[in-house]
LOMIRO-300104 format. One record per residue: x, y, z of N, C-alpha, C in turn; residue in three letters. Coordinates in steps of 0.05 Angstrom, whole numbers, plus 5000, padded with zeros to 4 digits. Each point is the difference from the previous one (the first is absolute). Example, Ala and Ser with C-alpha at 12.3 -4.5 7.8 and 13.67 -1.06 7.14 Angstrom:
526448865156498250245000501850245000ALA
499350214986501650245001498550225014SER
//
This chain:
762148412927498349775005497849984980MET
498850244993497850004981500949914973LYS
502450094992501149934974500649704999ILE
501149895021500649715001497449844998THR
497950095015497549864999498750014972ALA
500350234987498950034973501449824981THR
502749995002501549824982499249715005ILE
499649935025499249735007497349934988GLN
498150195001497349954989500249974969ARG
501750174988500349984971501249734992LEU
501949915016501349744995497949785002HIS
498450015021497949805003498050004977GLU
499350244991498250024977501249894975TRP
502650064996501449904977500149694999ARG
500749895023500149705002497349884994VAL
497950135008497349894996499050034972ALA
500950214986498750074974501949994976HIS
502650015005501950004977502049775004VAL
500349844979501849775001502950105000SER
501849825008502850075002501150074972ASP
499249854980501050054973499150274989LYS
497450065005499050264991501350235015MET
500549965025501350205017502850064990TYR
501449784992502750044990499950154973LEU
498149954984499750144974499550295004CYS
498350075021499550285006502550145009ILE
501649875017502550115009502050034977LEU
500049814982501750024976499350254984ALA
497550064997499050244986501150255013PHE
499850015027500950235015503150044997VAL
501449775002502950024997500850094972VAL
498749904979500650084973499550304996GLY
497850105011499450284998502150175013LEU
500749935025502050165014502849984987LEU
500749774989502549984985500150184976ALA
497750024986499950174976500250295008ALA
498850085022500250275010502950075007VAL
501449815014502850045008501850034975ALA
499549844980501650014975499650274986ALA
497450094999499450254987501250245014TYR
499949995027501150225016503050014996VAL
501449775002502950004997500950114973LEU
498949904979500850094973499350294996HIS
497850095012499350284998502050185014GLY
500949925024502150155014502650004985ILE
500849774989502549984986499950184975ILE
497949994985499850164975500050305007ASN
498750085022500050285008502850095007LEU
501449855016502850075008501850024975ILE
499849804983501750004976499550244982VAL
497450074997499350234983501050265012GLN
499850025026500950255014503050034998MET
501549775001502950025001501350014973LEU
498949854981501449974974498450114976THR
497650115005498350094978501350214982GLY
501850165011501350214984502849934992GLN
500849765003502749924992500450024970PHE
502450094992500650024971500649724990ALA
499149954975500549744987502550004983LYS
501050244994502250024981502750015014THR
500150005026502550005015499749865026SER
502249975014499949865026498850195021TYR
499149895022498850155022501449945026ASN
501250215012501549975024498449915024TRP
497450065000498349935023499749705003LEU
500749854979500049705003502049915021TYR
502050175006501949945020499050055029LEU
497850155001499050085027497549855008VAL
498049984982497449895007500149725012TYR
501549814988500049735012501049995028PRO
502150165006501050005028498050115019VAL
498650214992497950125017497849795005VAL
499249864979497949805003500749785019GLY
502549894997500949795018500250105029ILE
500950255003500350115027497350035013TYR
498150114986497350045011498749735007LEU
500549814983498849735005501349885025THR
502650025003501449885023499150145026SER
499550264999499050145023497249915008LEU
498449964979497249915005500049725013PHE
501749834989500149725010501150005028VAL
502150165005501449985026498350135022ARG
498750224995498750155021497049975001TYR
498849924978497149975000499249705001VAL
501049854981499349714999501549845021VAL
502550065003501749865020500049704996ARG
500149914975500049724994501249974972ASP
501049764994501149944973497749944981ASN
499750154978497949954981501149934972ILE
502549934999501249934974499249714993SER
500649924975499549734991497049925005HIS
498250164988497249965006498949724995GLY
500649894976498949744993501349785017ILE
502650035005501349815018498750005028THR
499350245009498750035026497349865000ARG
498550004977497549864998500549705002ILE
502049904985500649725000500749905028LEU
501550175015500749935027497649995018TYR
498250194997497650015016498349754995ALA
499849914975498449774993501249755012ILE
502649974998501449755007500649985030SER
500650235012501149995028498550175020SER
498250164992498750185019496949994998ASN
499049774992497149954999498550214983ARG
501350104979498950194981499350275013SER
501450065022499650265013502050214991LEU
499050234991501650224992499350245018LEU
502050165006499550235018498150204988LYS
498650145018498050194991501150234984ALA
502450095007501250234985500649934971HIS
500249744994500549934972497750074982ASN
497750075011497850094983500350284989MET
501950155011500450274990502950094998TRP
501849885016502750095001501549974973SER
499649784986501449954975499050194978SER
497550085002499050194980501450275002VAL
500350115024501350255004503049984994ILE
501349805010502949974996500749964971ALA
498649834986500649954971499350244983SER
497950155008499350254984502350205002ALA
501150045024502350185003502449904984LEU
500649745002502349894987499850024970THR
497849904989499749994970499550284989ILE
498450165013499550274990502550174997GLY
501949965018502550164999502149864983PHE
499349784987501849884981501149725007GLY
499249905023501049735007499449804979GLY
502049844992499749824977498949735008SER
497650015011498649765010497150004990VAL
498549805008497249984992498150045023GLY
497650074993497950045020498449755005ALA
500449794984498349765001500349855027GLU
502549955008500449855025498950155024ALA
500450265002498750145023496949984999PRO
498850024976497149974999499149725006ILE
501549804991499349725006500249965030VAL
502050115013500249985029497750155014LEU
499250234989497850155011497449844997THR
499449894976497649844996500049765018GLY
502249865003500149765017499650085029SER
501250225008499650095028497150085006ALA
498750114980497150065003498549745005ILE
500549804984498749745003500649875027GLY
502650015008500849885025498750135024SER
500150275001498950145023497049995001ASN
498750004977497149974999499249735012LEU
501549794992499449735011500649985029GLY
502250135009500749995028497950145017ARG
499050234990498050155014497449845003MET
499449844980497649835001500649735012LEU
502449965010500849765015499649754983ARG
501050014975499849774982502449815005LEU
499749754992502249815004502250054980ASP
502349875005502450064984499749924971SER
498549794995499649914972498450214984LYS
497950125013498550214987501750254997THR
501650055020501850234999501949984976LEU
501049764995501849954977498550074974MET
497549924998498550064976499650304997THR
499450145021499650294998502650144994LEU
502249905010502650114992500449974970VAL
499449764989500149964972498150184984GLY
497650045011498150184987501150294998CYS
501350095021501250265000502250034980GLY
501849804998502250004981498949994971ALA
498149824995498849974974498650264991ALA
498450115019498650254994501950234994GLY
502350015014501950214995501249984971ALA
500849764992501149974973497950054979ILE
497649895005497850044981499350304997ALA
500050145023499350284999502250184987GLY
502549945006502250164989500049984969ILE
499749754990500449954971497449964985PHE
497750015015497449934987500249734987LYS
501049815015500649734989499149795021ALA
497449935000499049825020501249724999PRO
500449904976501149734998502949995011ILE
501550214993502850025010500050015031ALA
498150155012499950015029499549735012GLY
498249844989499549735009502549834998LEU
501150004976502349824995502450085017VAL
500450265004502250105017499849895028PHE
497650005011499649905027500549705002THR
499349854979500549715000502949944996LEU
501350144982502849944994502050115020GLU
499750255008502050135016499549975030VAL
497450035008499449975028499449715008LEU
499849824980499649725005497449945014MET
497950164996497449935010498849784983ILE
499249785012499149764985497450064986ASP
499749894976497650034983497949805009LEU
498350085019497849845008497550174997THR
497749875000497550164997499650195023MET
501149935023499850175023501550274997ALA
502249994984501650244996499550134972SER
499349844980499850104973497850214997LEU
497649955010497850194996500550265015LEU
500850015025500650265013502250154986PRO
502149874991502250144986499050124974ILE
498449854985498850104975498250245005LEU
498449995021498350225007501750255006ILE
502149965015501750235007501350124975SER
500949834982501350094975498050164983CYS
497749894996498050134983499150265013VAL
499650005026499250245014502050224997THR
502549935005502250204998500250114972ALA
499849834980500250094972497750184993THR
497649935007497650164994500250285013CYS
500850015025500150265013502450164990PHE
502149884990502250154988499050134974THR
498449864985498850124976498250245008TYR
498649975022498350225009501750245008VAL
502349955013501750225010501550134977PHE
501149854982501850114980499149984971SER
497649894995499049984973501349774985GLY
500050034973501049784983503050034995ASN
501350195012502950034996501549755008ALA
502049924983501649765006502850085008VAL
501349835015502750065010502050004977LEU
499849814982501849994977498349994974PHE
500850164982498650014974501649854979SER
498749804987501449834981498149944977PHE
501150024976498549934976501849814983HIS
498949774995501549794985500450094971LEU
502550024992500650084972500349764981ASP
501049785011500649774983499249755014SER
498349844988499249755012502349815004ASP
499949845021502149815005499849774980TRP
502349904991500149784981501849785011THR
499749764989501649785009503050044995VAL
500650154979502850054994501550155022GLN
498550125018501350155022500449835025ARG
499449744998500349835024502950005010VAL
502049964983502850005011500750255015PRO
499250234988500650255014498550035026ALA
497649905001498450015024501249835022THR
500949764992501349825020502550135011ILE
501650114982502550135009499550245018LEU
497850154994499350225017499349905028LEU
498549775001499349895026502549925016GLY
502049884987502549935014501450255009VAL
500150204983501350255007498650135024ALA
497349995001498550115022500649855026CYS
500349734998500849845023502750085011GLY
501950054982502750085009500050285012LEU
498450184988499850275011498649985028VAL
498149825003498749975026502049905021SER
501749824992502149905018501950235008LEU
500850164980501750235006498550195020TYR
497550044995498450185017500049905029PHE
499349745004499849895026502649995015ILE
502149904986502649985013501250275007ARG
499750204982501150265006498450145022THR
497449965000498350125021500849895027MET
500449745002500849885025502850095009ASN
501850034981502750095007500050295011ALA
498450174987499750285009498750015027CYS
498049835005498650005026502049925022GLU
501749814994502049915020501950235007ASP
500750164980501850235005498650205018ILE
497550074994498650205016499449895028PHE
499749735002499549895026502350045020ALA
502450044990502350045017499750275015ARG
498450184989499750265013497250035012PHE
498949785009497350005011499750195024LYS
502150015016499950175024500850294994SER
500850054976500850284992498350104977ARG
497650085005498250094978501050234984PRO
501650185012501050234985502049914979HIS
501649805006501949894981498549874977VAL
497949855006498349884979498850214982ARG
499150225013498850224984502050124981LEU
502450055010502050124983500749824976VAL
500549755006500749814979497749964980ILE
497749935011497749964982499250244985GLY
499850235014499250254986502050084979GLY
502549985005502150084981499849824975THR
499949745004499949814977497450054983VAL
497850035014497450044986500050264985LEU
500850225012500050264987501850004976SER
502349895002501850004977498949844977LEU
498849775006498949834979497650144986LEU
498350125016497750144988500950244984ILE
502050145009501150234985501149914973PHE
501349774999501149894975497849884983LEU
498249865013497849854986497350085012PHE
498850224991497450095011497849794998PRO
500349804983498049794998499749855026SER
502050015017500049865026498350145021LEU
499150244994498550165019497349865006TYR
499449955025497449895008499549724990GLY
497549944994499349734992501049944971GLU
500350204984501049964973497849934980GLY
497550045007497849924982499950184975TYR
500850255003500150184977502049904979GLN
502349915009502049894982498949754986ALA
498649835015498949764989498050074977ILE
498350195006498150084979501350124975ASN
502250135004501550104976500949784982LEU
500949785012500949774984497649854988LEU
497849985015497749854990498450154980LEU
499950265002498350164982501550104975GLU
502749995001501650104978499549854974GLY
499950154978499749894974502450054981ARG
501450225006502350084984502450035017THR
502350034987502550055015499950255016GLU
498750204990499750265014498549975026ALA
497949834999498549955024501749875022ASP
501549804993501649865019502450175011TRP
500950194984502250175008499250185023ASN
497450035005499150175023500849885026HIS
500849755000500949875025502650145010ILE
501450144981502450155008499550275011LEU
497550095000499450275009500950055028ASP
501050245005500850085027502649885009GLY
501549864982502549875008502350124985SER
502449925008502450084986500249894972LEU
498349804995500049874974498150134980PHE
498650215008498050134983501250094974TYR
498749944978501050094974501949814987GLY
500849795015501949804989498549734997HIS
498449984979498449764996501749764994SER
502550054991501749774994500849855026GLU
499550125023500649875026497649875013TYR
497849984985497549895012500449725011LEU
501349824985500449735009501850005025ILE
502150165000501850025023498450105025LEU
498450204996498450125022498249795012TYR
498549854983498249805010501449785014ILE
502349914989501649795014501050095027ALA
500950255002500950115026497750025020LEU
497650074990497750025018499349725011VAL
500149804983499549725009501949925022VAL
502650074996502049935020499850155026LEU
499250264998500150175024497450015015THR
497849914988497450015014500049865027LYS
501349775001500149845025501550155021VAL
502150154993501550155019498450245010PHE
498450124982498350225008497949915020ALA
498849764994498049895018501149935027THR
502449875000501349925025500850255016SER
500950204986500850255015497750145012ALA
497749984986497550135011499249875026THR
499749745000499149865024502249995021ASN
502549954991502249995019500550265014GLY
499550234986500550265012497950085019GLY
497749865001497950075019497350044987GLY
499949974974497450034985498249765004GLY
497750024988498049795002498749944973CYS
500349764990498849934974500649714994GLY
498949904978500249724993501649964974GLY
500249744993501549934976498149924977THR
497450035004498149924979500450184975PHE
499850275004500350184978502949994988ALA
502149985016502749984988500249754982PRO
498749785007500249764983498650054973SER
497750145001498650074975501850194983LEU
501250195014501750204986502349874987PHE
501549845015502349864988499249814978ILE
497749875003499149824979499350144974GLY
498850235002499350164976502650094986CYS
501950105015502550094987501649774989PHE
499949775014501449764990498849904974THR
497349994999498749914976500650184976GLY
499950265005500650194978502949984991PHE
501849985020502949974993500549754984LEU
498849775009500349754986499150024971PHE
497650114996498950034973501750184982ALA
501050225012501650194984502649864991ARG
501449865019502549874993499449774979VAL
497849865004499349784981499650114972TRP
498650234998499550114973502450124988ASN
501850125016502450124989501849794988ILE
500249775013501849794990498549814981HIS
497450054996498449854980500249705005GLN
499349925024499949715006497449884990PHE
499749994974497649874989497750204998GLY
497649925009497650164997500150255017VAL
498750214991499850255014498149975024TYR
500750125023498349995024499350295008VAL
497550065005499250285008501050075028PRO
501350235002501250075026497950045022GLU
497750134993498050055020498749755010LYS
499649814981498849745008501949855019ASN
502650014994501949865018500550155026PHE
499650265000500150155025497849905019ALA
497649964988497849895016500549725010LEU
501149834982500649735008502249995022LEU
501950194998502150015020498950065028GLY
497950165001498850075026499049745013MET
498649834985499049755011502349815007ALA
502150004984502249825005501550065025GLY
500850255004501650075024498349975025VAL
497550094998498349975024499649715007MET
499649824980499749725006502549895013SER
502450094991502449905012500550105028GLY
499750265004500550125026498149895021VAL
497449984993498049915019499549705000MET
501249864981499449714996497049964997HIS
498950174983497150004996499350034971ALA
500449794983499550034972497150064993PRO
498149895014497250064994499350295006LEU
501150115021499550285007501250174977THR
502449944991501150154978498350004975GLY
499049764993498449974976497450175002ILE
498549955021497450135002500150305006PHE
502050085016500250285007500650174975LEU
502049914984500750154976497749994980ILE
498849784997497749984981497750185008ALA
499450015026497750165009500650294999GLU
502350095009500550295003500550134973ILE
500649854980500650114973498049914979THR
498149835008498149884981501549864978SER
502449895007501749874980499349704998GLY
497549934998499249725000500949864974TYR
500550154979501049884975502849905003ASN
501350075022502849915005500149795021LEU
497749865005499949805021502049784996PHE
500349904976501949794995502950085006MET
501050224989502750085007500450085029PRO
497850115012500250065029500549745016LEU
498649794992500449745014502849894995MET
501050024976502649904994502250145016ILE
499850274999502150165014499949955030VAL
497550005012499849975028501049725010SER
499349804985500849735007503049974998VAL
501150104978502949984996501650155021CYS
499050245007501350165021499949855026ALA
497749885007499749865025501849755001TYR
500149854978501749764999502950075002LEU
500750234990502850095001500850085029THR
498350165013500750105026500049785021ILE
498249804998500049805022502449824999ILE
501650014979502549854999501950115021ILE
499850275004501950135018498750085027PHE
497450084999498650095024497449855003GLU
499749835020497649845004497650165011PRO
500650245011497850165012500050284988HIS
497750125003499650274989501550205017SER
500250254991501350215015498650065026ILE
497449945001498450045024500449775020TYR
500249764990499949765017502749905009GLY
502250094987502649885005500950055029MET
499350245011500950065027498749815020ARG
497449954996498549825018500849714995LEU
500649934975500649724993502649925015ALA
501950195003502549935014499449935029ARG
497950125011499349955028497949775003GLN
499249884978498049795001497250105007GLY
499450254993497550125008498350084975LYS
500649894977498650074976497749804995LEU
497650104997497749844994500149924971LEU
499349754993500049914972497349864995THR
499749914975497649864992500249705008HIS
502349925011500349735010498749985027HIS
497849855002498450015024501649925025THR
501549784999501649915023501950225009ASP
501450124981501950215008498650245011HIS
497750074988498550245009499149965029SER
499049765006499149955027502250025020ILE
502349894994502450015017500950295004LEU
499750164979500850285001498150165018THR
497449934999498050145016500249915029LEU
500949765006500249915027502250155015MET
499650045026501950155016501149815022SER
502649985001501349835020499450115028LEU
499950275002499550135025497449905013GLU
497949954984497549925010500049705009SER
502049854992500149725006501849935024CYS
501450205010501949955022498449965026ILE
500649795014498849945026502050085022ASP
499450225014501850105020499549885028SER
498049835002499349875026501549745003ASP
502750025003501649765003501149985028TYR
500849765007501149945027503149984998GLN
501450215005502950004997501349905026ALA
502349884997501649905023502850104998VAL
501450035022502850084999501849754999ASP
502450024992501649754996500649855026PRO
499850135023500749865026497549895013ASP
497750024988497549905013500149705001MET
499349885023499949715004497549894987GLU
500249744994497849864987497550015016LEU
500249995026497650025017498450254996GLY
501450224998498750264995499050024971ASN
501449864982499150014973497349864996MET
499549805016497549854998497650195003VAL
500250195018497850205003499750174975HIS
502250074988499850154975498749834978LYS
500749744999499049834980496949975002ILE
499149995025497149975004498450244990SER
501350244999498650244992500650074971ARG
501849864987500850064972497949904980SER
499550174980498149924979501449874976GLN
502750034999501549894978501549755008GLY
501749914982501549755004502950055007SER
500750265004502850075006500050215022VAL
502249995016500550215020502550154991LEU
499850264995502450154993501850055024PRO
502649984996502050055021501350274993VAL
499650195017501050274995501750095024VAL
501950194994501650115022498650245012ASP
501450145018498750225015499250234981ALA
501450024977499450214981497849934980ALA
499049755003497949924981501049894974GLY
502649944998501149884976499649705000ILE
499149904978499549714997502649845000LEU
500249815018502449825001499449734988LEU
497649925001499249734990497149955008GLY
499249764997497249935007499949715010GLU
498149955018499649735010497549884986VAL
500449794985497849864987498649825020ASN
497550075006498549855021499749714992ILE
499649954975499649724991502549835005LYS
502450124998502549855003500849955028LYS
498750125020500849965028497949855015ILE
498249874986497949855014501149785018ARG
502349894992501149785015501150085027HIS
500350265004501150095026498050195015VAL
498150114986498350205012498249895022VAL
499449744999498249885020501649865022PHE
502650014999501649875021501050215020ARG
498550025022500650215020502849985011GLN
501149765002502749985011502150144983GLU
499350074975501950134983499650304998LEU
498050105015499350284998502350195008TYR
501949915017502250175009502649934985HIS
499849804982502549924986500350134973HIS
497950104989500250124974499250305001PHE
501450154983499450294997499350054971ARG
498850234995499150074973502350004980ALA
502450095009502250014982500949724990SER
499449795017500849734992497949874982GLN
497550105001497949884984499450164974LEU
501150234998499250174976501649924976MET
499050074977501449964974499550244983SER
501450014978499750224981497249974986GLU
498650224996497549984985500449924971PRO
498149874989500249914972500850234981ALA
499050235006500650244984498950245016ALA
501050244994498950245013499050194978THR
498150165007498850204983500650275012LEU
500050214983500150275010497450144995THR
499550225013497550144997499750134973ASP
502149994983499850114973500049784979THR
499949755008500149784981497449994983THR
500350004973497549994983498649745005PRO
497350004996498449775005500749774981MET
500950064976500849794982502449845012THR
501950145013502349875012499149855026ASP
498050115014499049865024498849734992VAL
498450004979498749754991502149804990MET
502150104986502149824991501549885024ARG
500450165020501549915024498449785014THR
497450035003498449805013500049744983PHE
499950044973499949774983502749855001GLU
502250145003502649875001500549875026ARG
499250125022500749905027497949815011THR
497550034989497749845011499650055030GLN
500850245009499750075028497150095005ALA
499149965025497350095008500150295009ASP
502250085013500350275010502750104992TRP
500250264993502650124994500150275015LEU
502350065011500350265015500450234981PRO
499050235008500350254985501850195017VAL
502250094988501950185014500050274988LEU
500850205016500450264988502950034990ASP
500850244993502750034988502349945019GLY
499450005026502149945020499749735013GLU
498449824987499549735009498449985025ARG
498650225008498149985022497549854990HIS
499049825017497749844993497550175000LEU
498650004978497450154998497649815004ARG
500449754995497849815003500449764981GLY
497949844997500149764984497750014979TYR
500649874977498049974979499349714997VAL
497449944999499149734997499449944971SER
501149774991499549924972497049954995ARG
498649885019497249954996498450264998HIS
500750195016498650265000500450144973ARG
502550004990500550134974498549864978ILE
500049745000498749854978496950055002TYR
498950015024497150065002499450284990ASP
501750195007499550274990500350024970LEU
502049854989500450004971497649894986TYR
498949775010497749884987497650195001ARG
499750135023497750195002500350234981LYS
502450114996500450234983499649924970MET
500949754994499649904972497049984994VAL
498549905020497149974996498750284997ARG
500850195016498850274998500950144975ASP
502549974993501250144977498749904974TYR
499249745000499049884975497050054996SER
498750105020497150044998499450244982GLN
498049974983499150234983498150175015ASP
//
């Protein structure tokens, strides 16, 4: 009681002395700080585990323990999820999108820590996934639960969820602009003054505290060897197209693998055996697939000579055979998606953010090497194109060209490559949207009509819930009820129709009150007509899973005032009023558009 009273007094003081905008900015600062702490802790745990397990591995020969560690990591993660978390924590960014569009921006409390532990076990033991999605989910969950604890409205909760995601990206990569753009492009948070300033504060806060925690160290080290010239435009455009096609391969293959693992959803041990076996064999053959793969990326970005780049073969069966470098890199590009799918499908926890950067780097390097070998005109620097490839594949996979441009420019200080970064990212995006209209994160929700977009009308309909619009206070009649008894039902009805249902509650038809006015006041006919004689088919029926976009189209097509909502077995759940839905829609548009 004392704690509740104290919180109430603090709330009253805040309302009296701190404006809502300032209050939101303070909360954004807190969320950014906590997101930076979570990112630092996660990467610290991952690096510690990796150093303990692989620090003594030989570089001149293969290592048998690569066949063991990934399986152990996936198994430990699956045990943690099954017996401690007891909830599905995969597809972190998709989970955020779902929370924003369909769950009033509410994320479960365990998401503030569960993804950190699970992904640390998975990645530290070799899981070929990224830590970014788990940290983004963690940051968003911090924002969501902080807002829920303070009893903020859903619109403010959405902003805090965006602050958490933006702070996580900014903290991981020390890239505040990329964090902001990521939130706008991927999470579809609208750019208004009400959301822009808090998200910026969160990004800057997370970046500054990450510098405090880890110093000036950068995730990727890159030094520009050769300035970009106009003569390289054709090669840059072709690289963008290639990155778009690789992105398509990544998305389609990932979905196909997920469908295979989904068949064994009720048999986790089978998933572990399949996923662990595939992952271990791939890492044994291609050690570059171990973990996030950032060490391999740095080898390609920092290399200056052929000897430097040949270190990518260390610890593999290809060691000492530099003539197979191109083949090795091509095989890594092809197999990375299988390693990522096997990690998550087998029971691990991680995202596709790092894999897209990894594949992009290898794709760019491979493209440049093949281009130079065949002498297609002007020479292109391999390390520069490796950097451009990172932006290209990430832009394609995430459908976020601005994020690709600013992230790569910020994390490598490669601002001198801004023009080619834009060309590659745009070309990759234009290529992928020919085949896939939605990102790897949004496509699952888009199929269900639950994806939020920057289109205001569509976003409002996505945020609206049919469940909240159903009126269950209806006056139902049975098919044998006489007109005289129906009159009493009509007098108590709030709508213009009376549903006719059988004993099991299944809708048989409906009586339109407006159409029986010519008989309803004639008492001599009260015993001559029954409901079954006066009922007709409804103009249309809805189900409790019908998307709001389809609900609005149905009302527009039928011009009906009321439509029945049925469950999967045609039991009547209630009625939806067109006027009520339109009033709610107009109210949400007004609230959504306010800064």
